[in-house]
C-alpha positions as CSV (number, residue, x, y, z in Angstrom):
1,M,-46.1,-11.8,20.9
2,N,-42.4,-12.1,20.4
3,Y,-40.4,-14.4,18.1
4,L,-41.5,-17.7,19.6
5,G,-45.2,-16.9,19.7
6,H,-45.1,-15.8,16.0
7,L,-43.3,-18.9,15.0
8,V,-45.7,-21.2,16.9
9,L,-48.6,-19.5,15.1
10,S,-47.0,-19.9,11.7
11,G,-48.3,-23.4,11.0
12,D,-46.4,-26.0,8.9
13,N,-45.5,-24.1,5.7
14,D,-41.8,-23.2,5.7
15,E,-42.3,-20.0,3.6
16,V,-45.2,-18.8,5.8
17,L,-43.0,-19.2,8.9
18,F,-40.1,-17.4,7.2
19,G,-42.4,-14.5,6.1
20,N,-43.8,-14.3,9.6
21,F,-40.2,-14.1,11.0
22,I,-39.0,-11.3,8.7
23,A,-42.2,-9.3,8.7
24,D,-41.0,-6.5,11.0
25,A,-38.3,-5.6,8.4
26,V,-40.8,-5.6,5.5
27,K,-42.5,-2.2,5.2
28,G,-45.8,-1.2,3.6
29,N,-46.7,-2.9,0.3
30,S,-43.1,-4.1,-0.3
31,Y,-44.3,-7.5,0.9
32,S,-45.7,-8.0,-2.6
33,N,-42.2,-8.6,-3.9
34,W,-42.1,-11.9,-2.1
35,S,-43.6,-15.3,-3.1
36,A,-47.2,-15.9,-2.3
37,N,-46.5,-18.0,0.9
38,V,-43.9,-15.5,2.2
39,Q,-46.6,-12.8,1.7
40,K,-49.0,-14.9,3.7
41,G,-46.5,-15.1,6.5
42,I,-45.9,-11.3,6.5
43,L,-49.6,-10.7,6.5
44,L,-50.0,-13.3,9.3
45,H,-47.4,-11.4,11.3
46,R,-49.3,-8.2,10.9
47,L,-52.6,-9.9,11.8
48,I,-51.0,-11.3,15.0
49,D,-49.6,-7.9,15.9
50,D,-52.9,-6.1,15.3
51,F,-54.9,-8.7,17.2
52,T,-52.4,-8.6,20.1
53,D,-52.5,-4.8,20.3
54,K,-56.3,-4.7,20.6
55,N,-56.8,-7.8,22.8
56,S,-58.3,-6.9,26.2
57,Y,-56.3,-9.6,28.1
58,Y,-53.0,-8.4,26.6
59,L,-53.9,-4.8,27.3
60,E,-54.7,-5.6,30.9
61,G,-51.3,-7.2,31.4
62,K,-49.5,-4.4,29.6
63,R,-51.0,-1.8,31.9
64,R,-49.2,-3.3,34.9
65,F,-45.9,-2.0,33.5
66,Y,-47.0,1.6,32.9
67,E,-46.1,3.1,36.2
68,S,-42.5,1.8,36.2
69,Y,-42.0,1.4,32.5
70,P,-44.1,4.0,30.6
71,K,-44.4,3.6,26.9
72,I,-42.6,0.2,26.8
73,G,-45.1,-2.1,28.4
74,G,-46.0,-3.8,25.1
75,V,-42.3,-4.5,24.3
76,I,-41.9,-6.1,27.8
77,L,-45.1,-8.1,27.5
78,D,-44.3,-9.4,24.1
79,I,-41.2,-11.0,25.5
80,V,-42.9,-12.2,28.6
81,Y,-45.6,-13.9,26.5
82,D,-42.9,-16.1,25.0
83,H,-41.9,-17.1,28.5
84,L,-45.6,-17.7,29.4
85,L,-45.9,-19.8,26.2
86,W,-43.1,-22.0,27.6
87,Q,-44.8,-22.2,31.0
88,N,-48.0,-23.2,29.4
89,E,-46.1,-25.9,27.4
90,T,-44.5,-27.1,30.6
91,V,-48.0,-27.8,32.0
92,L,-49.8,-29.0,28.9
93,A,-47.0,-30.5,26.8
94,S,-49.1,-29.9,23.7
95,L,-46.7,-28.1,21.4
96,N,-43.5,-30.1,21.8
97,L,-41.6,-26.9,21.8
98,E,-38.1,-28.4,22.1
99,K,-38.6,-30.4,18.9
100,E,-40.4,-27.4,17.2
101,I,-37.6,-25.0,18.0
102,I,-35.1,-27.3,16.2
103,R,-37.4,-27.2,13.2
104,Y,-37.8,-23.4,13.3
105,Y,-34.0,-23.0,13.3
106,Q,-33.6,-25.5,10.4
107,I,-36.2,-23.6,8.4
108,L,-34.7,-20.2,9.2
109,D,-31.2,-21.5,8.3
110,K,-32.5,-22.5,4.9
111,Y,-33.8,-19.0,4.2
112,K,-31.0,-17.1,6.0
113,D,-29.5,-15.7,2.8
114,L,-32.9,-14.2,1.9
115,M,-33.4,-12.4,5.2
116,P,-33.3,-8.6,5.3
117,P,-29.8,-7.6,6.6
118,K,-31.2,-6.3,10.0
119,I,-33.1,-9.6,10.6
120,R,-30.1,-11.8,9.4
121,F,-27.8,-9.9,11.9
122,M,-30.3,-10.4,14.8
123,Y,-30.9,-14.1,13.8
124,G,-27.2,-14.8,14.2
125,Y,-27.4,-13.9,17.8
126,M,-30.8,-15.5,18.3
127,K,-29.5,-18.9,17.1
128,R,-26.1,-18.6,18.8
129,D,-27.6,-17.8,22.2
130,D,-30.7,-20.0,21.5
131,W,-33.2,-17.3,22.5
132,L,-36.2,-19.5,21.7
133,T,-35.2,-22.2,24.2
134,N,-34.0,-19.8,26.8
135,Y,-37.3,-17.9,26.9
136,Q,-38.5,-20.7,29.2
137,Y,-36.1,-19.6,31.9
138,E,-36.4,-16.5,34.1
139,D,-32.7,-15.8,33.4
140,G,-33.4,-16.1,29.6
141,I,-36.2,-13.6,29.8
142,K,-34.2,-11.2,31.9
143,R,-31.3,-11.4,29.5
144,A,-33.7,-10.7,26.6
145,L,-35.3,-7.7,28.5
146,K,-31.9,-6.3,29.5
147,G,-30.7,-6.6,25.9
148,I,-33.8,-4.9,24.5
149,G,-33.5,-2.1,27.0
150,R,-29.9,-1.5,26.0
151,R,-30.5,-1.7,22.2
152,I,-33.4,0.8,22.2
153,G,-31.6,3.1,24.6
154,Y,-34.5,2.9,27.1
155,S,-32.9,1.3,30.2
156,N,-30.0,-0.8,31.4
157,D,-32.2,-2.5,33.9
158,L,-35.3,-3.5,31.9
159,D,-34.8,-7.0,33.3
160,S,-36.1,-5.7,36.6
161,S,-39.5,-5.4,34.9
162,F,-39.8,-9.2,35.4
163,E,-40.4,-8.6,39.1
164,I,-43.9,-7.2,38.1
165,V,-44.5,-10.5,36.3
166,K,-43.5,-12.6,39.3
167,K,-45.7,-10.6,41.6
168,N,-48.7,-11.1,39.3
169,K,-47.8,-14.5,37.8
170,D,-51.2,-16.1,38.2
171,K,-52.9,-13.1,36.6
172,Y,-50.5,-13.1,33.7
173,M,-50.8,-16.8,33.1
174,E,-54.6,-16.6,33.1
175,E,-54.6,-13.6,30.7
176,F,-52.1,-15.4,28.5
177,N,-54.1,-18.6,28.3
178,K,-57.2,-16.7,27.3
179,F,-55.3,-14.6,24.8
180,F,-53.6,-17.6,23.2
181,H,-56.8,-19.5,22.9
182,A,-58.4,-16.5,21.2
183,I,-55.5,-15.8,18.8
184,K,-55.3,-19.4,17.7
185,N,-58.9,-19.1,16.6
186,E,-58.0,-16.0,14.6
187,V,-55.1,-17.5,12.7
188,V,-55.9,-18.9,9.3
189,Y,-53.2,-20.6,7.2
């Protein structure tokens, strides 16, 4: 899961949400330098990543990218899952994502000065370009994929990978729904 999925699974505690958000920049046991709730968020992030990497529904979707995008299917699918979360929300209207995204930005703004520099730098672009909201749109996902491809030096046309999603939309949506149901049952606040 990418940023939106992690934030949605963070629950209502601001520090847990912040910890989940910064977790990729917190290595090894250095998480113990943070407050108890931020530690919970960092560990929650690791649990989500571990669960995702082993989940059969996620792995099935990831494999569809291997032929055209070897070694990067997981990165693509993480971003696509944020798009599918929005698509799910469009149908079910159970998360009130528009309102929640405003809350996420408010919380992250409050903790911005505590963010590791790499995360703070990225967050500036995330908020400016409203990545979380734009994940709902095909163009938003394609921009995110293109940007990731450029940043990691993999490809300037990673946005083309979204064509695989479009060709298999029903499969991806079904897999995502099963995955998301399962991961919600794993998350403990």
